Backbone as CSV, one residue per row, in Angstrom:
resi,resn,N_x,N_y,N_z,CA_x,CA_y,CA_z,C_x,C_y,C_z
1,UNK,0.829,-1.198,0.000,0.000,0.000,0.000,0.872,1.261,0.000
2,UNK,1.913,1.264,0.825,2.798,2.418,0.919,3.492,2.681,-0.422
3,UNK,3.829,1.613,-1.164,4.483,1.756,-2.462,3.577,2.456,-3.466
4,UNK,2.291,2.279,-3.385,1.334,2.941,-4.287,1.076,4.380,-3.879
5,UNK,1.117,4.640,-2.600,0.802,5.964,-2.085,1.833,7.015,-2.504
6,UNK,3.101,6.683,-2.454,4.151,7.648,-2.801,4.057,8.103,-4.262
7,UNK,3.974,7.216,-5.257,3.831,7.686,-6.640,2.543,8.480,-6.851
8,UNK,1.502,8.113,-6.154,0.234,8.836,-6.298,0.365,10.263,-5.773
9,UNK,1.054,10.432,-4.636,1.258,11.774,-4.082,2.146,12.626,-4.992
10,UNK,3.167,12.017,-5.556,4.049,12.753,-6.471,3.267,13.198,-7.699
11,UNK,2.496,12.314,-8.271,1.696,12.656,-9.455,0.689,13.753,-9.129
12,UNK,0.051,13.671,-7.973,-0.920,14.679,-7.569,-0.249,16.032,-7.359
13,UNK,0.939,16.030,-6.734,1.670,17.277,-6.495,2.034,17.959,-7.797
14,UNK,2.622,17.219,-8.738,2.990,17.811,-10.022,1.767,18.211,-10.826
15,UNK,0.715,17.464,-10.714,-0.515,17.772,-11.441,-1.155,19.065,-10.984
16,UNK,-0.986,19.403,-9.713,-1.583,20.628,-9.179,-0.687,21.848,-9.348
17,UNK,0.634,21.663,-9.329,1.526,22.823,-9.396,1.867,23.243,-10.818
18,UNK,1.846,22.339,-11.771,2.216,22.676,-13.149,1.335,23.770,-13.739
19,UNK,-0.004,23.705,-13.621,-0.820,24.795,-14.176,-0.532,26.141,-13.516
20,UNK,-0.224,26.125,-12.225,0.087,27.374,-11.525,1.372,27.978,-12.076
21,UNK,2.402,27.167,-12.276,3.664,27.657,-12.818,3.498,28.186,-14.241
22,UNK,2.641,27.575,-15.020,2.431,28.009,-16.395,1.790,29.388,-16.444
23,UNK,1.054,29.751,-15.403,0.381,31.043,-15.380,1.192,32.121,-14.668
24,UNK,2.344,31.764,-14.140,3.185,32.705,-13.410,3.842,33.682,-14.370
25,UNK,3.921,34.936,-13.981,4.582,35.965,-14.777,6.084,35.801,-14.595
26,UNK,6.781,35.429,-15.658,8.210,35.149,-15.568,9.081,36.287,-16.091
27,UNK,8.566,37.512,-16.184,9.418,38.579,-16.697,10.474,38.948,-15.657
28,UNK,11.510,39.632,-16.111,12.712,39.884,-15.317,12.433,40.671,-14.044
29,UNK,12.744,40.068,-12.902,12.684,40.715,-11.592,11.304,41.291,-11.265
30,UNK,10.248,40.751,-11.862,8.904,41.234,-11.585,8.623,42.608,-12.154
31,UNK,9.484,43.082,-13.062,9.279,44.394,-13.667,8.133,44.309,-14.665
32,UNK,7.400,45.381,-14.862,6.338,45.346,-15.854,6.917,45.099,-17.240
33,UNK,6.165,44.428,-18.071,6.616,44.154,-19.433,6.776,45.464,-20.194
34,UNK,7.764,45.503,-21.051,8.012,46.704,-21.851,6.858,46.934,-22.810
35,UNK,6.444,48.168,-22.924,5.384,48.512,-23.861,6.024,48.901,-25.187
36,UNK,5.525,48.364,-26.287,6.130,48.704,-27.565,5.924,50.177,-27.898
37,UNK,6.928,50.762,-28.535,6.868,52.149,-28.949,6.883,52.168,-30.470
38,UNK,5.886,52.800,-31.073,5.809,52.857,-32.529,6.917,53.757,-33.064
39,UNK,7.561,53.307,-34.123,8.637,54.090,-34.738,8.079,55.395,-35.276
40,UNK,8.812,56.455,-35.079,8.412,57.751,-35.613,7.369,58.470,-34.783
41,UNK,6.929,57.865,-33.697,5.920,58.520,-32.855,6.607,59.579,-32.001
42,UNK,5.969,60.727,-31.818,6.581,61.760,-30.976,6.600,61.322,-29.515
43,UNK,7.543,61.868,-28.791,7.632,61.572,-27.364,6.409,62.132,-26.660
44,UNK,5.948,61.487,-25.600,4.798,62.008,-24.875,5.080,63.403,-24.329
45,UNK,4.033,64.184,-24.133,4.179,65.550,-23.643,4.846,65.579,-22.272
46,UNK,4.636,64.540,-21.488,5.235,64.496,-20.160,6.542,63.713,-20.164
47,UNK,7.327,63.825,-21.240,8.574,63.065,-21.378,9.536,63.360,-20.226
48,UNK,9.555,64.604,-19.748,10.444,64.934,-18.633,10.027,64.202,-17.362
49,UNK,8.731,63.928,-17.212,8.255,63.191,-16.045,8.740,61.748,-16.098
50,UNK,9.064,61.243,-17.295,9.522,59.857,-17.449,11.016,59.707,-17.162
51,UNK,11.709,60.821,-16.948,13.143,60.770,-16.661,13.374,60.326,-15.221
52,UNK,14.350,59.442,-15.048,14.743,59.030,-13.710,16.022,59.745,-13.309
53,UNK,16.261,59.842,-12.014,17.467,60.481,-11.496,18.540,59.427,-11.264
54,UNK,19.767,59.746,-11.673,20.851,58.796,-11.496,22.163,59.476,-11.194
55,UNK,23.095,58.699,-10.690,24.446,59.158,-10.397,25.399,58.271,-11.192
56,UNK,26.248,58.903,-12.013,27.217,58.145,-12.807,28.288,57.603,-11.871
57,UNK,28.418,56.282,-11.849,29.422,55.639,-11.006,30.671,55.278,-11.801
58,UNK,30.484,54.903,-13.087,31.616,54.457,-13.893,31.254,54.574,-15.371
59,UNK,32.236,54.924,-16.186,32.085,54.948,-17.639,33.072,53.922,-18.193
60,UNK,32.570,52.948,-18.937,33.409,51.886,-19.487,33.423,51.994,-21.008
61,UNK,34.456,52.662,-21.533,34.575,52.872,-22.985,34.656,51.537,-23.724
62,UNK,35.410,50.591,-23.198,35.627,49.308,-23.880,34.330,48.532,-24.064
63,UNK,33.479,48.571,-23.076,32.202,47.847,-23.161,31.073,48.711,-23.705
64,UNK,31.299,49.999,-23.789,30.260,50.899,-24.280,29.115,51.058,-23.299
65,UNK,29.460,51.076,-21.991,28.423,51.180,-20.967,28.726,52.287,-19.964
66,UNK,27.678,52.699,-19.284,27.798,53.630,-18.171,27.078,52.979,-16.991
67,UNK,27.756,52.951,-15.845,27.151,52.384,-14.643,26.481,53.510,-13.880
68,UNK,25.189,53.317,-13.615,24.389,54.332,-12.941,23.811,53.783,-11.647
69,UNK,23.841,54.616,-10.612,23.135,54.325,-9.368,21.869,55.161,-9.439
70,UNK,20.718,54.530,-9.274,19.466,55.286,-9.406,18.423,54.801,-8.421
71,UNK,17.455,55.669,-8.184,16.297,55.301,-7.379,15.301,54.584,-8.276
72,UNK,14.091,54.407,-7.791,13.042,53.770,-8.587,12.799,54.599,-9.844
73,UNK,12.705,53.916,-10.978,12.499,54.607,-12.252,11.031,54.592,-12.638
74,UNK,10.602,55.566,-13.433,9.205,55.624,-13.864,8.737,54.374,-14.615
75,UNK,9.658,53.615,-15.214,9.272,52.403,-15.940,9.049,51.216,-15.008
76,UNK,9.202,51.420,-13.706,8.955,50.364,-12.735,10.203,49.673,-12.222
77,UNK,11.373,50.021,-12.746,12.611,49.399,-12.289,12.911,49.883,-10.868
78,UNK,13.226,48.964,-9.960,13.508,49.359,-8.585,14.876,50.022,-8.455
79,UNK,15.145,50.664,-7.319,16.451,51.284,-7.104,17.574,50.247,-7.192
80,UNK,18.668,50.637,-7.860,19.816,49.741,-7.995,20.979,50.481,-8.621
81,UNK,22.097,49.795,-8.719,23.256,50.264,-9.470,23.519,49.222,-10.541
82,UNK,23.543,49.662,-11.808,23.795,48.711,-12.888,24.380,49.409,-14.106
83,UNK,24.991,48.622,-14.982,25.581,49.136,-16.212,24.522,49.167,-17.309
84,UNK,24.459,50.274,-18.013,23.535,50.457,-19.129,24.326,50.695,-20.408
85,UNK,23.823,50.195,-21.519,24.348,50.581,-22.823,23.870,52.011,-23.067
86,UNK,24.489,52.691,-24.021,24.052,54.042,-24.368,23.709,54.095,-25.851
87,UNK,22.721,54.907,-26.188,22.281,55.018,-27.572,23.388,55.566,-28.462
88,UNK,24.151,56.518,-27.941,25.204,57.177,-28.707,26.538,57.015,-27.970
89,UNK,27.481,56.325,-28.588,28.783,56.071,-27.955,29.526,57.362,-27.606
90,UNK,29.240,58.457,-28.298,29.891,59.737,-28.009,29.556,60.225,-26.597
91,UNK,28.439,59.791,-26.065,28.057,60.189,-24.710,29.081,59.701,-23.688
92,UNK,29.759,58.612,-23.982,30.731,58.075,-23.039,31.911,59.012,-22.838
93,UNK,32.167,59.873,-23.831,33.219,60.889,-23.690,32.745,62.063,-22.843
94,UNK,31.451,62.267,-22.766,30.878,63.408,-22.054,30.558,63.092,-20.596
95,UNK,30.184,61.852,-20.330,29.796,61.463,-18.976,31.029,61.198,-18.118
96,UNK,30.950,61.612,-16.867,32.064,61.433,-15.925,31.513,60.900,-14.602
97,UNK,32.289,60.053,-13.949,31.900,59.533,-12.636,31.643,60.698,-11.685
98,UNK,30.562,60.588,-10.917,30.195,61.630,-9.965,29.137,62.592,-10.473
99,UNK,28.870,62.597,-11.789,27.840,63.488,-12.330,26.448,62.974,-11.976
100,UNK,25.568,63.917,-11.667,24.163,63.581,-11.464,23.451,63.860,-12.785
101,UNK,22.662,62.868,-13.232,21.951,63.024,-14.498,20.489,62.631,-14.322
102,UNK,19.699,63.028,-15.301,18.329,62.547,-15.454,18.336,61.786,-16.763
103,UNK,17.695,60.619,-16.798,17.781,59.786,-17.992,16.508,58.978,-18.206
104,UNK,16.374,58.489,-19.425,15.268,57.601,-19.779,15.854,56.417,-20.527
105,UNK,15.280,55.242,-20.297,15.779,54.027,-20.931,14.817,53.543,-22.009
106,UNK,15.311,52.652,-22.838,14.555,52.121,-23.976,13.642,50.977,-23.536
107,UNK,12.329,51.156,-23.621,11.432,50.074,-23.226,11.516,48.866,-24.168
108,UNK,11.996,49.068,-25.390,12.061,47.982,-26.368,13.052,46.891,-25.952
109,UNK,14.074,47.237,-25.174,15.034,46.215,-24.738,14.970,45.997,-23.220
110,UNK,13.829,46.287,-22.645,13.649,46.068,-21.216,14.306,47.113,-20.345
111,UNK,14.622,48.272,-20.919,15.231,49.348,-20.141,16.718,49.207,-19.931
112,UNK,17.407,48.510,-20.829,18.838,48.272,-20.671,19.709,49.277,-21.423
113,UNK,19.091,50.195,-22.174,19.845,51.191,-22.943,19.342,52.591,-22.597
114,UNK,20.277,53.503,-22.328,19.918,54.900,-22.087,19.641,55.547,-23.444
115,UNK,18.409,56.031,-23.611,18.009,56.686,-24.858,18.301,58.181,-24.851
116,UNK,18.200,58.777,-23.677,18.379,60.221,-23.555,18.823,60.522,-22.136
117,UNK,19.667,61.537,-22.011,20.054,61.974,-20.677,20.282,63.468,-20.700
118,UNK,20.241,64.040,-19.526,20.586,65.455,-19.350,21.238,65.591,-17.983
119,UNK,22.122,66.557,-17.863,22.743,66.803,-16.564,21.693,67.344,-15.618
120,UNK,21.684,66.850,-14.388,20.728,67.304,-13.396,21.106,68.705,-12.937
121,UNK,20.114,69.488,-12.632,20.342,70.872,-12.199,20.467,70.945,-10.709
């Protein structure tokens, strides 16, 4: 009897949990899914409201990235320090560690590329 009970419990456990896992949102770190942006569409009128505040920690010319420490971003990304690609490699010559900036990331790649930045006032 015990030999039958164990396989039955295993089958029941997997049978109940598999549908739940299939319905789980598996996007990165629980961040909201990126919303597609139509090409050629003008930026929203409140584009400045979409800018997040960040502090440049490091500029890596070889990798083409800038490491930013930031608070929660308007796109739902939580506070963290991470390396971002930049839309224009020339920006890496302009950005310096210690600068405070306001920036917006590209929703098309999950917010991993800085599309626009400005020095914070």
